[in-house]
N, C-alpha and C positions, 0 to 999 in steps of 0.2 A: 790819218784824221777823216779827208774828201772821201776816200771807201769807204770809209765808215761808214758814211752821213748818206752817201749814193747810195747805199746798200740797204741804209732803211727804209728812203723814200722807195726803195725799189719795191720791198718787202710792203710799205705800206699802201701804195700802188696799188700792189695785186690785193691787199686785204680787203680794198674799199670796192675792186673789181667783181672778185669772187662775192664778198656782198651783193652787187647788185646782180649779175648771173644767178643766186642763189634763191632770190625775190622775185625775180623775171618780172619786174616791173620797172617803169618809169619814175621817178618819184621828182620829177622836176618841178617847180613851183606847185600851182593849186588848179586842179581844171575849175575850166568855164564853159555853164552850160549854158544854152539859150533859152531855155523855157523853163526846167526841171528845179526843183529846191536844192541847192549842194548842203549837204546832210556831212558831210566829211568830220566835222566839228563835233557830233553826234557818237555817243555810244551805246549803241539800240545791238536787242536780238542776238547778244551773243551767245548765250546761256540756255536757250529756251532749247527745254527735251518733248518731241510729239511724236505723236504715230502717222506712221504713213497707210495709207489703205491695206497693207500685207498683213500689218500689224508689228512692222518693226521700226525701231527708235529711231529718229532722223534727229539732226542737232543741225547750228548754221556751218559747220566743219566737213558734214554729210556731202555737201556739196563745193566743196574746195574743187577749184579748177574751174567750175561754171562760173557763168556771171549769174547768182538768183536775185530773181524780184518777187520779194514778196508783196502779197497781197489777202486782207483779211475780210472776209463776207458769211456769206451764206447762200444757201442753196434754193430756201424758196425767197429769197433776194430779189424785189420785181425787176428792178431797173437798173441800179450802179454793178452791182457786182458778173452779170450776163456781159452787160455793156463793158466791161473793163476787159475781163476775160478774153470776148471776141476781139478787142482790142490789144492784147498782149497775142495774140493769136496772127493777127494782121500785123504784126510787129517783127516775127521772127519771121514771117515772108520776109517783110522787108527790108529784113539784113542779110540775105540772102545766108550764101555759107556761115558768116559769124550767128546768126540766127540760131545752132546748130548747142553753141555754149550759153545760151540764155536757158534758164531753167527756173520755170514760172510756178511759184509753189502759194498756194491756198490753202490758208489755214482758217477753217471755218468756225466763226464766233457762238455757232448754235450746235454743240455738240451733243443736245436731249434728242435733237432732231434727223441729226445728220450723219446718221450711220457710215461705217467704212465704203460700203457699197454703193449706197447715194453718193457720196462724197465723189466713188473712184466712176460713177458715171456722168458723176454731173461735168466734172472737169475733163475727161478724154472726150468730152462730145467738141470739146473747142479746141484741143490736140493732144494728139497722143502721148506727148511727151508732158504733157503739163501733170505736177503732184500736188493730192490734196495732203492735209495734215489737220491731227484731232487730237484733242484731249481730253481728260475729265474738267468738269465745270471749274474745280481749282486751279486744272492747268491752264484751261483757256485764260484764265481772268489771271493769273500771273504774264504766261505769254503777253497778252495787250497790254499788260500795266508793263514790263520791260517793251515792248514798241513806240511806249505814249501812244497806245489806240485808245480811242473811247469806244464804249458801244453800252448801249443798254436796254433793257425789252421796250416794246409801247406796245399795250394790248391794242387788238386788230379783233371787232366781234369776242366770236367765242376762243380765238386761240391768237398769235403776237405775231410781232415783226419788230427787226432791231433797224435802233437809229445807231452806223460807226462810222467810224473815220474811213474816208475812201483812199486815203495813198498810195501807193505802193512800190514800195523800200528797194533799193538797189544796191547790190552789195560787187563789189568786184573779184574776181578770181583767185583775190587771197583773202576774202573773209572781211574785208574794211568795209564799212556802208563809206556811199559813194553819193545817191542822189535819190528824191523824193521826186515822182511822177504824180500831179493833182490830176483828178478823175475829168477833165475839161480840155488836158491836151490830145491832140489827136494822136494817130498809132504813127504819123509823117515829125511830129513835132518830137516824141517820145525816142524815136529813131536815133533821130539826130543826136539828142543828150548822152543813147547808149551808147553809139560807134566811138562819142568821145572819152567815155569811159575805158572803152575795149582799146583805147592808142595807147593807155596808161599803164593797162594791167585787163 
């Protein structure tokens, strides 16, 4: 009887070990961030389907194995978008070799003006590894809703600008939402929190 129980314990232990190896992530406790907002209890951005500037369909799972950082904006944004993308480029450098795993994803909220060519040139000006995604007006609205991102057109002379949420959403390498970074944080502050995410997964 005791032999049978011991075998069961060993098998159960091996199963748990295998599960840990399978996930490749440390699941002990909750993450503690110094600066960003813990979004681990939120389910956002799981099912979006948008095209990259090559016309290929991309989903969240397309970036599995990387640490996606998703930001919404538009190329004619006067301040917030270029500042956030410049910060992201600096973050990658501050992270050293770990920065190779950070995948910055810029989703346009202005597909009427942001053509694939315009988007590609825009994000690549900050870092060649950055990816830009776009969709139809309907797909854009649905994706923004999925991320709980607010945006609206604001008339500006004969054209318009956009008011929008400026949070950067960070996922771990398994596609689990972990962290929200506000525009007010510095590159150094963001880097510290991103390295915390990498410690776990």
